N, C-alpha and C positions, 0 to 999 in steps of 0.2 A: 504494500500500500504506500501511497505517496500523496502528500498535499500537492496539488497542481496549481500552476499559475492561472489566474483568471484573465480571460481575454476581454479586452475593452472595446468600446465603440470605435468603429473604424476597421476592425478586423472582419474580413469577409465571412468568416465562419459563423458569425452571429446573424448574418442575413441569409444564410443557406438553410432551407428546410431540412430537418433531420430525417434520415432514413429509418424505417422500421428495422428492428433487430430480428433477424430470421433464424439465427442459430446462437445458442448460448455456449460459447467456447471460452477458452482461457482469457482471450482478449476482452470479452464482455465482462467476465468475472472481475478482472483487474479494473475495468472501467468503473464498475459498481463500487468496488473497494475504494478507489480514488475519489469518487463522488461523495461517498460517506465520510471519508477522512477530511476532504477539503471543505465540506459544509459544516463540519464539527468544529466551529470556531465562533467565538462570541460575536454577535451581531449578524450572523448569517442565518437566513431563514430557508432559502431554497437555492438550488444550483442545478442547472441543466447541463447535459453532456457537452453541448456546443460551447458553453462558457469555459470549458477546459480544453477546447479545441477538437472535440470528437463529434462528428455530425451523425450521431445515432440517437434514437428516441428513448431517452431515459432522463430522470431527474431524481434528486435527493432532497430531503428536507430536514430541518433542525428547528422545530417550533414547539413551544409549550412543553418542553422536556421530552419531546418525541423525535427520534431520528429514524428515518426510513428512506426507502427508494421505491421507484416503480419503473418498469420497463414497458415500452410501447403504450404509454398512456394516451387516452383520448377523452375529450370532454363529452360526457353523456347527459349532463343536466346542469342548468343554471336557473336561478330564480328569474322568471320572465318579466316581472313587474317591480321587483325590489332591487334597488341599487345602493351602493355606498360610494361616498366621495371621501377621499383621504389622500394624504401624502404618500407617494410611492417612490421607492428608490431601487437601485439595481447595482449589483457588484460590478457589472460591466459598464456602468455609467457612474463611476465612483464619486461620492460626495454631493451628488445632485438629487434633490427630491422635489417632485411636482405633484399637484393634485390630479389624481387619475380616477375616473369613474369605472367601477367594476360591478358586476352582479353581486348581490348580497350573499347568495349561496352558489356553490359550484361543486360538481362531483366529476371526478375522473376515474376511469377504470383502466387497469393494465394487468401486468403479471410480475411475479418475482423471478429469481434465477431458476427456480424449479418449475415454473409454469403455473404456479398457483395464483388465483385471482388476488389483486391488490386494489383496494378502493381508497382514494384520497378525497375527502369531502369535508365540507364545513361551511360555516357562515363567517362573515367579517374577514379576519386575517387569514383564515384557512382558505376561504373562497378566493381572496386576493392572491395567495400563494399559488393555488391551482391554476388560475387564469394566467398569472405572470409566467410561470414556468412553461405552460403549454404554448404561450405566445413565443417564448424562446425557441421551442422545438419546431415551431412553424416559421422561424426566421424573422420574428418581429421583436422589437424592443418596446417597453412601456411608453417610450416617447412617441411612438406611432399612434397611440391611443389618446394623446392629449388634444384638447380643443385647439383651434387654430392659433389663438393669441398666446396661449401657454406654450404651445409647441415652438412658436417663433422665439419666445424668451428662452426656452430650454435649449434650442439649437445654438443660440448665441452663447449661452453658458458652456455648452459642449465645445464650441470653437475656442473659447477663451481657455478652457481646461487643457486643450491639446497643444 
């Protein structure tokens, strides 16, 4: 296992949709170990595989005292009429936080290394985590979800950061 370097905005891997994992081999097992070790640090809630440079569909979490992972997650439910507004940040956009609207509830389903079902779901922060990490796996950053005026401000801050 190894803590891996976090890729930051500007790295093309963050804009590339991740591929499904079709076979759990030693490479995938090492990826999951690295995701778990890398997310296990103060202030880290979630981490997608592409954030450590691997374009495969998996993410890990470290939230509310729970650490875990999911392979090939897909969003299966969100609250259709309930939303939350709150500051959102990202390890790949370090130091910047902007108000981002997300569904109040979200549920993703995938599998573990043994092919057993994994469900990641919840309200508020858990819903935000699920939606944020799935966006990563689809090649999106939370900045893409900002309203026009906030996005303009955010992109200015990103340019200044780089």
